[in-house]
VOMI-61640 format. One record per residue (C-alpha): x, y, z; residue number from 1; residue in three letters. Coordinates in steps of 0.02 Angstrom, whole numbers, plus 50000, padded with zeros to 5 digits. Layout:
BEGIN
<atom><x>X</x><y>Y</y><z>Z</z><n>NUM</n><res>ALA</res></atom>
...
***
This chain:
BEGIN
<atom><x>50241</x><y>49805</y><z>50648</z><n>1</n><res>MET</res></atom>
<atom><x>50350</x><y>49940</y><z>50569</z><n>2</n><res>ASN</res></atom>
<atom><x>50240</x><y>50095</y><z>50549</z><n>3</n><res>ALA</res></atom>
<atom><x>50327</x><y>50150</y><z>50390</z><n>4</n><res>ASN</res></atom>
<atom><x>50295</x><y>49982</y><z>50309</z><n>5</n><res>ARG</res></atom>
<atom><x>50116</x><y>49977</y><z>50370</z><n>6</n><res>LEU</res></atom>
<atom><x>50067</x><y>50150</y><z>50315</z><n>7</n><res>LEU</res></atom>
<atom><x>50185</x><y>50188</y><z>50172</z><n>8</n><res>SER</res></atom>
<atom><x>50164</x><y>50375</y><z>50160</z><n>9</n><res>LEU</res></atom>
<atom><x>50160</x><y>50457</y><z>49990</z><n>10</n><res>ILE</res></atom>
<atom><x>50259</x><y>50601</y><z>50063</z><n>11</n><res>LEU</res></atom>
<atom><x>50402</x><y>50547</y><z>49951</z><n>12</n><res>THR</res></atom>
<atom><x>50300</x><y>50603</y><z>49802</z><n>13</n><res>VAL</res></atom>
<atom><x>50337</x><y>50790</y><z>49791</z><n>14</n><res>THR</res></atom>
<atom><x>50211</x><y>50925</y><z>49759</z><n>15</n><res>LEU</res></atom>
<atom><x>50326</x><y>51027</y><z>49648</z><n>16</n><res>THR</res></atom>
<atom><x>50272</x><y>50944</y><z>49485</z><n>17</n><res>GLY</res></atom>
<atom><x>50120</x><y>50983</y><z>49378</z><n>18</n><res>PRO</res></atom>
<atom><x>49952</x><y>50971</y><z>49466</z><n>19</n><res>VAL</res></atom>
<atom><x>49796</x><y>50918</y><z>49375</z><n>20</n><res>LEU</res></atom>
<atom><x>49673</x><y>51062</y><z>49359</z><n>21</n><res>ALA</res></atom>
<atom><x>49511</x><y>51042</y><z>49453</z><n>22</n><res>ALA</res></atom>
<atom><x>49438</x><y>51203</y><z>49385</z><n>23</n><res>GLY</res></atom>
<atom><x>49544</x><y>51358</y><z>49365</z><n>24</n><res>ASP</res></atom>
<atom><x>49715</x><y>51424</y><z>49411</z><n>25</n><res>ASP</res></atom>
<atom><x>49652</x><y>51502</y><z>49572</z><n>26</n><res>LYS</res></atom>
<atom><x>49588</x><y>51336</y><z>49637</z><n>27</n><res>PHE</res></atom>
<atom><x>49749</x><y>51248</y><z>49589</z><n>28</n><res>ASP</res></atom>
<atom><x>49851</x><y>51380</y><z>49679</z><n>29</n><res>ASP</res></atom>
<atom><x>49742</x><y>51360</y><z>49832</z><n>30</n><res>TYR</res></atom>
<atom><x>49757</x><y>51171</y><z>49823</z><n>31</n><res>PHE</res></atom>
<atom><x>49946</x><y>51176</y><z>49804</z><n>32</n><res>ASP</res></atom>
<atom><x>49967</x><y>51296</y><z>49950</z><n>33</n><res>THR</res></atom>
<atom><x>49855</x><y>51194</y><z>50065</z><n>34</n><res>GLN</res></atom>
<atom><x>49937</x><y>51029</y><z>50021</z><n>35</n><res>MET</res></atom>
<atom><x>50111</x><y>51098</y><z>50051</z><n>36</n><res>LYS</res></atom>
<atom><x>50053</x><y>51161</y><z>50220</z><n>37</n><res>ALA</res></atom>
<atom><x>49980</x><y>50988</y><z>50257</z><n>38</n><res>ALA</res></atom>
<atom><x>50142</x><y>50907</y><z>50203</z><n>39</n><res>GLN</res></atom>
<atom><x>50242</x><y>51020</y><z>50320</z><n>40</n><res>LYS</res></atom>
<atom><x>50124</x><y>50980</y><z>50463</z><n>41</n><res>ALA</res></atom>
<atom><x>50141</x><y>50795</y><z>50423</z><n>42</n><res>MET</res></atom>
<atom><x>50330</x><y>50803</y><z>50429</z><n>43</n><res>SER</res></atom>
<atom><x>50315</x><y>50888</y><z>50599</z><n>44</n><res>GLU</res></atom>
<atom><x>50190</x><y>50756</y><z>50659</z><n>45</n><res>LYS</res></atom>
<atom><x>50054</x><y>50885</y><z>50689</z><n>46</n><res>ARG</res></atom>
<atom><x>49919</x><y>50765</y><z>50634</z><n>47</n><res>TYR</res></atom>
<atom><x>49770</x><y>50867</y><z>50695</z><n>48</n><res>ALA</res></atom>
<atom><x>49827</x><y>51008</y><z>50582</z><n>49</n><res>SER</res></atom>
<atom><x>49849</x><y>50887</y><z>50437</z><n>50</n><res>VAL</res></atom>
<atom><x>49674</x><y>50820</y><z>50463</z><n>51</n><res>LYS</res></atom>
<atom><x>49601</x><y>50995</y><z>50470</z><n>52</n><res>GLU</res></atom>
<atom><x>49684</x><y>51050</y><z>50309</z><n>53</n><res>LYS</res></atom>
<atom><x>49642</x><y>50895</y><z>50208</z><n>54</n><res>VAL</res></atom>
<atom><x>49460</x><y>50896</y><z>50267</z><n>55</n><res>LEU</res></atom>
<atom><x>49448</x><y>51074</y><z>50202</z><n>56</n><res>GLU</res></atom>
<atom><x>49523</x><y>51019</y><z>50037</z><n>57</n><res>LEU</res></atom>
<atom><x>49406</x><y>50871</y><z>50030</z><n>58</n><res>GLU</res></atom>
<atom><x>49256</x><y>50987</y><z>50045</z><n>59</n><res>LYS</res></atom>
<atom><x>49326</x><y>51102</y><z>49911</z><n>60</n><res>ALA</res></atom>
<atom><x>49361</x><y>50959</y><z>49792</z><n>61</n><res>LEU</res></atom>
<atom><x>49188</x><y>50887</y><z>49820</z><n>62</n><res>THR</res></atom>
<atom><x>49117</x><y>51051</y><z>49755</z><n>63</n><res>LYS</res></atom>
<atom><x>49229</x><y>51072</y><z>49603</z><n>64</n><res>VAL</res></atom>
<atom><x>49255</x><y>50888</y><z>49559</z><n>65</n><res>ASP</res></atom>
<atom><x>49116</x><y>50779</y><z>49629</z><n>66</n><res>PRO</res></atom>
<atom><x>49148</x><y>50645</y><z>49495</z><n>67</n><res>ALA</res></atom>
<atom><x>49329</x><y>50619</y><z>49554</z><n>68</n><res>TYR</res></atom>
<atom><x>49398</x><y>50663</y><z>49383</z><n>69</n><res>GLY</res></atom>
<atom><x>49557</x><y>50744</y><z>49448</z><n>70</n><res>GLU</res></atom>
<atom><x>49626</x><y>50588</y><z>49528</z><n>71</n><res>LYS</res></atom>
<atom><x>49798</x><y>50655</y><z>49573</z><n>72</n><res>SER</res></atom>
<atom><x>49724</x><y>50791</y><z>49683</z><n>73</n><res>GLN</res></atom>
<atom><x>49603</x><y>50670</y><z>49762</z><n>74</n><res>TRP</res></atom>
<atom><x>49745</x><y>50547</y><z>49793</z><n>75</n><res>ALA</res></atom>
<atom><x>49846</x><y>50674</y><z>49892</z><n>76</n><res>TYR</res></atom>
<atom><x>49696</x><y>50724</y><z>49998</z><n>77</n><res>VAL</res></atom>
<atom><x>49630</x><y>50551</y><z>50033</z><n>78</n><res>LEU</res></atom>
<atom><x>49799</x><y>50476</y><z>50074</z><n>79</n><res>ASP</res></atom>
<atom><x>49844</x><y>50615</y><z>50195</z><n>80</n><res>PHE</res></atom>
<atom><x>49671</x><y>50597</y><z>50271</z><n>81</n><res>LYS</res></atom>
<atom><x>49696</x><y>50410</y><z>50295</z><n>82</n><res>ARG</res></atom>
<atom><x>49864</x><y>50432</y><z>50377</z><n>83</n><res>PHE</res></atom>
<atom><x>49815</x><y>50575</y><z>50493</z><n>84</n><res>SER</res></atom>
<atom><x>49660</x><y>50480</y><z>50551</z><n>85</n><res>LEU</res></atom>
<atom><x>49763</x><y>50326</y><z>50590</z><n>86</n><res>TYR</res></atom>
<atom><x>49895</x><y>50424</y><z>50684</z><n>87</n><res>GLU</res></atom>
<atom><x>49761</x><y>50509</y><z>50788</z><n>88</n><res>MET</res></atom>
<atom><x>49691</x><y>50341</y><z>50841</z><n>89</n><res>GLY</res></atom>
<atom><x>49538</x><y>50348</y><z>50730</z><n>90</n><res>GLU</res></atom>
<atom><x>49570</x><y>50176</y><z>50660</z><n>91</n><res>GLN</res></atom>
<atom><x>49394</x><y>50136</y><z>50603</z><n>92</n><res>GLU</res></atom>
<atom><x>49380</x><y>50301</y><z>50511</z><n>93</n><res>ALA</res></atom>
<atom><x>49549</x><y>50271</y><z>50429</z><n>94</n><res>ALA</res></atom>
<atom><x>49495</x><y>50099</y><z>50368</z><n>95</n><res>VAL</res></atom>
<atom><x>49331</x><y>50168</y><z>50302</z><n>96</n><res>GLU</res></atom>
<atom><x>49428</x><y>50305</y><z>50213</z><n>97</n><res>SER</res></atom>
<atom><x>49535</x><y>50170</y><z>50133</z><n>98</n><res>CYS</res></atom>
<atom><x>49383</x><y>50078</y><z>50068</z><n>99</n><res>ARG</res></atom>
<atom><x>49319</x><y>50238</y><z>49990</z><n>100</n><res>ARG</res></atom>
<atom><x>49489</x><y>50281</y><z>49916</z><n>101</n><res>THR</res></atom>
<atom><x>49516</x><y>50117</y><z>49824</z><n>102</n><res>VAL</res></atom>
<atom><x>49340</x><y>50131</y><z>49757</z><n>103</n><res>LYS</res></atom>
<atom><x>49344</x><y>50308</y><z>49690</z><n>104</n><res>VAL</res></atom>
<atom><x>49524</x><y>50301</y><z>49625</z><n>105</n><res>LEU</res></atom>
<atom><x>49513</x><y>50129</y><z>49545</z><n>106</n><res>ALA</res></atom>
<atom><x>49452</x><y>50172</y><z>49370</z><n>107</n><res>SER</res></atom>
<atom><x>49539</x><y>50257</y><z>49223</z><n>108</n><res>ASN</res></atom>
<atom><x>49714</x><y>50224</y><z>49285</z><n>109</n><res>ASP</res></atom>
<atom><x>49837</x><y>50275</y><z>49148</z><n>110</n><res>TRP</res></atom>
<atom><x>49990</x><y>50163</y><z>49175</z><n>111</n><res>PRO</res></atom>
<atom><x>50114</x><y>50263</y><z>49072</z><n>112</n><res>TYR</res></atom>
<atom><x>50077</x><y>50436</y><z>49145</z><n>113</n><res>LEU</res></atom>
<atom><x>50191</x><y>50484</y><z>49289</z><n>114</n><res>ALA</res></atom>
<atom><x>50057</x><y>50599</y><z>49361</z><n>115</n><res>GLU</res></atom>
<atom><x>49959</x><y>50442</y><z>49406</z><n>116</n><res>PHE</res></atom>
<atom><x>50101</x><y>50376</y><z>49514</z><n>117</n><res>ASN</res></atom>
<atom><x>50029</x><y>50467</y><z>49663</z><n>118</n><res>VAL</res></atom>
<atom><x>49860</x><y>50385</y><z>49628</z><n>119</n><res>VAL</res></atom>
<atom><x>49937</x><y>50213</y><z>49626</z><n>120</n><res>ARG</res></atom>
<atom><x>50036</x><y>50254</y><z>49783</z><n>121</n><res>ALA</res></atom>
<atom><x>49877</x><y>50302</y><z>49876</z><n>122</n><res>ALA</res></atom>
<atom><x>49788</x><y>50144</y><z>49820</z><n>123</n><res>ARG</res></atom>
<atom><x>49935</x><y>50033</y><z>49870</z><n>124</n><res>ARG</res></atom>
<atom><x>49941</x><y>50112</y><z>50043</z><n>125</n><res>ALA</res></atom>
<atom><x>49754</x><y>50086</y><z>50066</z><n>126</n><res>CYS</res></atom>
<atom><x>49754</x><y>49906</y><z>50006</z><n>127</n><res>HIS</res></atom>
<atom><x>49901</x><y>49875</y><z>50124</z><n>128</n><res>ASN</res></atom>
<atom><x>49809</x><y>49950</y><z>50273</z><n>129</n><res>MET</res></atom>
<atom><x>49650</x><y>49854</y><z>50232</z><n>130</n><res>LEU</res></atom>
<atom><x>49749</x><y>49692</y><z>50221</z><n>131</n><res>ALA</res></atom>
<atom><x>49841</x><y>49720</y><z>50384</z><n>132</n><res>TYR</res></atom>
<atom><x>49688</x><y>49772</y><z>50483</z><n>133</n><res>GLU</res></atom>
<atom><x>49584</x><y>49628</y><z>50413</z><n>134</n><res>GLN</res></atom>
<atom><x>49719</x><y>49501</y><z>50450</z><n>135</n><res>SER</res></atom>
<atom><x>49738</x><y>49565</y><z>50628</z><n>136</n><res>ALA</res></atom>
<atom><x>49557</x><y>49522</y><z>50672</z><n>137</n><res>VAL</res></atom>
<atom><x>49527</x><y>49374</y><z>50554</z><n>138</n><res>ALA</res></atom>
<atom><x>49463</x><y>49214</y><z>50633</z><n>139</n><res>THR</res></atom>
<atom><x>49391</x><y>49125</y><z>50481</z><n>140</n><res>THR</res></atom>
<atom><x>49464</x><y>49068</y><z>50317</z><n>141</n><res>LEU</res></atom>
<atom><x>49352</x><y>49189</y><z>50222</z><n>142</n><res>ALA</res></atom>
<atom><x>49418</x><y>49335</y><z>50324</z><n>143</n><res>GLN</res></atom>
<atom><x>49598</x><y>49283</y><z>50294</z><n>144</n><res>HIS</res></atom>
<atom><x>49563</x><y>49265</y><z>50109</z><n>145</n><res>GLU</res></atom>
<atom><x>49494</x><y>49442</y><z>50106</z><n>146</n><res>GLU</res></atom>
<atom><x>49657</x><y>49502</y><z>50184</z><n>147</n><res>ALA</res></atom>
<atom><x>49753</x><y>49404</y><z>50052</z><n>148</n><res>ILE</res></atom>
<atom><x>49648</x><y>49483</y><z>49915</z><n>149</n><res>SER</res></atom>
<atom><x>49686</x><y>49657</y><z>49980</z><n>150</n><res>GLN</res></atom>
<atom><x>49874</x><y>49634</y><z>49993</z><n>151</n><res>ILE</res></atom>
<atom><x>49882</x><y>49555</y><z>49821</z><n>152</n><res>GLU</res></atom>
<atom><x>49786</x><y>49703</y><z>49749</z><n>153</n><res>GLN</res></atom>
<atom><x>49920</x><y>49811</y><z>49828</z><n>154</n><res>CYS</res></atom>
<atom><x>50056</x><y>49715</y><z>49737</z><n>155</n><res>PHE</res></atom>
<atom><x>49961</x><y>49718</y><z>49574</z><n>156</n><res>GLU</res></atom>
<atom><x>49940</x><y>49907</y><z>49580</z><n>157</n><res>THR</res></atom>
<atom><x>50103</x><y>49946</y><z>49492</z><n>158</n><res>VAL</res></atom>
<atom><x>50138</x><y>50029</y><z>49326</z><n>159</n><res>SER</res></atom>
<atom><x>50276</x><y>49978</y><z>49205</z><n>160</n><res>PRO</res></atom>
<atom><x>50352</x><y>50150</y><z>49230</z><n>161</n><res>ILE</res></atom>
<atom><x>50369</x><y>50123</y><z>49418</z><n>162</n><res>GLU</res></atom>
<atom><x>50518</x><y>50039</y><z>49499</z><n>163</n><res>ASP</res></atom>
<atom><x>50498</x><y>49878</y><z>49600</z><n>164</n><res>ASP</res></atom>
<atom><x>50552</x><y>49976</y><z>49754</z><n>165</n><res>SER</res></atom>
<atom><x>50378</x><y>50054</y><z>49766</z><n>166</n><res>VAL</res></atom>
<atom><x>50323</x><y>49887</y><z>49840</z><n>167</n><res>LEU</res></atom>
<atom><x>50461</x><y>49870</y><z>49969</z><n>168</n><res>ASP</res></atom>
<atom><x>50357</x><y>49944</y><z>50111</z><n>169</n><res>ASN</res></atom>
<atom><x>50224</x><y>49810</y><z>50089</z><n>170</n><res>PHE</res></atom>
<atom><x>50320</x><y>49646</y><z>50099</z><n>171</n><res>TYR</res></atom>
<atom><x>50305</x><y>49643</y><z>50288</z><n>172</n><res>GLU</res></atom>
<atom><x>50116</x><y>49653</y><z>50279</z><n>173</n><res>THR</res></atom>
<atom><x>50112</x><y>49522</y><z>50141</z><n>174</n><res>ARG</res></atom>
<atom><x>50217</x><y>49403</y><z>50246</z><n>175</n><res>ALA</res></atom>
<atom><x>50110</x><y>49437</y><z>50400</z><n>176</n><res>THR</res></atom>
<atom><x>49949</x><y>49403</y><z>50305</z><n>177</n><res>VAL</res></atom>
<atom><x>50012</x><y>49237</y><z>50236</z><n>178</n><res>TYR</res></atom>
<atom><x>50088</x><y>49188</y><z>50403</z><n>179</n><res>LEU</res></atom>
<atom><x>49921</x><y>49205</y><z>50492</z><n>180</n><res>LYS</res></atom>
<atom><x>49822</x><y>49123</y><z>50351</z><n>181</n><res>ALA</res></atom>
<atom><x>49947</x><y>48981</y><z>50345</z><n>182</n><res>ASN</res></atom>
<atom><x>49927</x><y>48947</y><z>50532</z><n>183</n><res>ALA</res></atom>
<atom><x>49740</x><y>48927</y><z>50511</z><n>184</n><res>LEU</res></atom>
<atom><x>49748</x><y>48817</y><z>50356</z><n>185</n><res>THR</res></atom>
<atom><x>49884</x><y>48693</y><z>50404</z><n>186</n><res>LYS</res></atom>
<atom><x>50018</x><y>48759</y><z>50286</z><n>187</n><res>ASN</res></atom>
<atom><x>49905</x><y>48793</y><z>50136</z><n>188</n><res>LYS</res></atom>
<atom><x>49992</x><y>48959</y><z>50111</z><n>189</n><res>TYR</res></atom>
<atom><x>50169</x><y>48906</y><z>50153</z><n>190</n><res>GLN</res></atom>
<atom><x>50231</x><y>48926</y><z>49973</z><n>191</n><res>PRO</res></atom>
<atom><x>50166</x><y>49106</y><z>49965</z><n>192</n><res>GLN</res></atom>
<atom><x>50242</x><y>49143</y><z>50135</z><n>193</n><res>LEU</res></atom>
<atom><x>50411</x><y>49071</y><z>50084</z><n>194</n><res>PHE</res></atom>
<atom><x>50403</x><y>49164</y><z>49918</z><n>195</n><res>ASP</res></atom>
<atom><x>50372</x><y>49330</y><z>50006</z><n>196</n><res>THR</res></atom>
<atom><x>50513</x><y>49304</y><z>50130</z><n>197</n><res>LEU</res></atom>
<atom><x>50633</x><y>49252</y><z>49993</z><n>198</n><res>ALA</res></atom>
<atom><x>50592</x><y>49403</y><z>49885</z><n>199</n><res>ARG</res></atom>
<atom><x>50609</x><y>49518</y><z>50035</z><n>200</n><res>ALA</res></atom>
<atom><x>50777</x><y>49438</y><z>50075</z><n>201</n><res>ASP</res></atom>
<atom><x>50838</x><y>49468</y><z>49897</z><n>202</n><res>LEU</res></atom>
<atom><x>50785</x><y>49649</y><z>49911</z><n>203</n><res>ARG</res></atom>
<atom><x>50875</x><y>49662</y><z>50080</z><n>204</n><res>LYS</res></atom>
<atom><x>50719</x><y>49717</y><z>50173</z><n>205</n><res>LEU</res></atom>
<atom><x>50774</x><y>49639</y><z>50338</z><n>206</n><res>ALA</res></atom>
<atom><x>50613</x><y>49547</y><z>50379</z><n>207</n><res>LEU</res></atom>
<atom><x>50721</x><y>49428</y><z>50480</z><n>208</n><res>GLU</res></atom>
<atom><x>50724</x><y>49562</y><z>50614</z><n>209</n><res>GLU</res></atom>
<atom><x>50549</x><y>49505</y><z>50659</z><n>210</n><res>ASP</res></atom>
<atom><x>50565</x><y>49355</y><z>50778</z><n>211</n><res>PRO</res></atom>
<atom><x>50425</x><y>49257</y><z>50695</z><n>212</n><res>GLU</res></atom>
<atom><x>50496</x><y>49279</y><z>50521</z><n>213</n><res>PHE</res></atom>
<atom><x>50672</x><y>49244</y><z>50585</z><n>214</n><res>ALA</res></atom>
<atom><x>50614</x><y>49078</y><z>50658</z><n>215</n><res>LYS</res></atom>
<atom><x>50534</x><y>49026</y><z>50494</z><n>216</n><res>ILE</res></atom>
<atom><x>50686</x><y>49077</y><z>50393</z><n>217</n><res>MET</res></atom>
<atom><x>50793</x><y>48956</y><z>50495</z><n>218</n><res>LYS</res></atom>
<atom><x>50683</x><y>48804</y><z>50464</z><n>219</n><res>THR</res></atom>
<atom><x>50745</x><y>48665</y><z>50348</z><n>220</n><res>PRO</res></atom>
<atom><x>50590</x><y>48685</y><z>50239</z><n>221</n><res>ALA</res></atom>
<atom><x>50622</x><y>48870</y><z>50208</z><n>222</n><res>TYR</res></atom>
<atom><x>50810</x><y>48849</y><z>50186</z><n>223</n><res>LEU</res></atom>
<atom><x>50777</x><y>48716</y><z>50054</z><n>224</n><res>SER</res></atom>
<atom><x>50654</x><y>48833</y><z>49966</z><n>225</n><res>PHE</res></atom>
<atom><x>50774</x><y>48980</y><z>49977</z><n>226</n><res>ARG</res></atom>
<atom><x>50919</x><y>48880</y><z>49907</z><n>227</n><res>LYS</res></atom>
<atom><x>50829</x><y>48850</y><z>49743</z><n>228</n><res>ASP</res></atom>
<atom><x>50734</x><y>49015</y><z>49736</z><n>229</n><res>PHE</res></atom>
<atom><x>50760</x><y>49125</y><z>49584</z><n>230</n><res>LYS</res></atom>
<atom><x>50666</x><y>49277</y><z>49528</z><n>231</n><res>LEU</res></atom>
<atom><x>50583</x><y>49260</y><z>49358</z><n>232</n><res>PRO</res></atom>
<atom><x>50668</x><y>49359</y><z>49221</z><n>233</n><res>LYS</res></atom>
<atom><x>50513</x><y>49449</y><z>49160</z><n>234</n><res>LYS</res></atom>
<atom><x>50417</x><y>49477</y><z>49321</z><n>235</n><res>ASN</res></atom>
<atom><x>50503</x><y>49514</y><z>49485</z><n>236</n><res>THR</res></atom>
<atom><x>50342</x><y>49557</y><z>49576</z><n>237</n><res>ARG</res></atom>
<atom><x>50238</x><y>49429</y><z>49669</z><n>238</n><res>PRO</res></atom>
<atom><x>50058</x><y>49412</y><z>49619</z><n>239</n><res>GLY</res></atom>
<atom><x>49904</x><y>49315</y><z>49665</z><n>240</n><res>ILE</res></atom>
<atom><x>49909</x><y>49207</y><z>49509</z><n>241</n><res>ASN</res></atom>
<atom><x>50088</x><y>49145</y><z>49532</z><n>242</n><res>LEU</res></atom>
<atom><x>50123</x><y>48959</y><z>49515</z><n>243</n><res>SER</res></atom>
<atom><x>50227</x><y>48892</y><z>49658</z><n>244</n><res>PHE</res></atom>
<atom><x>50270</x><y>48723</y><z>49582</z><n>245</n><res>ASN</res></atom>
<atom><x>50449</x><y>48778</y><z>49554</z><n>246</n><res>SER</res></atom>
<atom><x>50550</x><y>48936</y><z>49571</z><n>247</n><res>SER</res></atom>
<atom><x>50553</x><y>48963</y><z>49382</z><n>248</n><res>ASP</res></atom>
<atom><x>50372</x><y>48921</y><z>49343</z><n>249</n><res>ALA</res></atom>
<atom><x>50297</x><y>49094</y><z>49358</z><n>250</n><res>ARG</res></atom>
***
């Protein structure tokens, strides 16, 4: 599993833009300085330092913003916390952090404000991690369906002002989730699996580099599906409510 696709860092969202105020200018200056230091440590793979800095910020934010009103600041802290925990081998803590993040950042999402892009990015990364980790241990249909629900929430967490490319890191997880669910359910999820692979192929995401996906993409059933596959004109993003009766019926 490609780590970049699994974790999808929000490091690409810079900290040079406006920061939501959690209290006063002094706090915002402190927050900005600490986050830039955490970002530098992250780029240098000093994950213990990242964890230390974001835990300090988390404590500070809890005091000045216990109601999670300043979602952009919380998004930076919680996403860096998630990633540093995972990289340090604290997988259970990372997953638990994800559950908290999607809960506290879920409400009052303003789709046409760019400052909320970082909030959506953090939520997508968490839903992706929850989906991947759930799928990895799933043994029942209900568990696979929970993984499906998580990855579809990831794909639904997109604003009209965001480009489709913000989802590119998550197609591998989506394909993996449907591949495993499909194996358990005797091809119940084959259309969704084929749809994901076809979309990834159109976006040149190279999922065929994975041996399992490559094998599927050479089957007559997939090649037939791919031959007739077209993206809908108004919605290029997959979603849980898609109809798979034909390539245009979406």
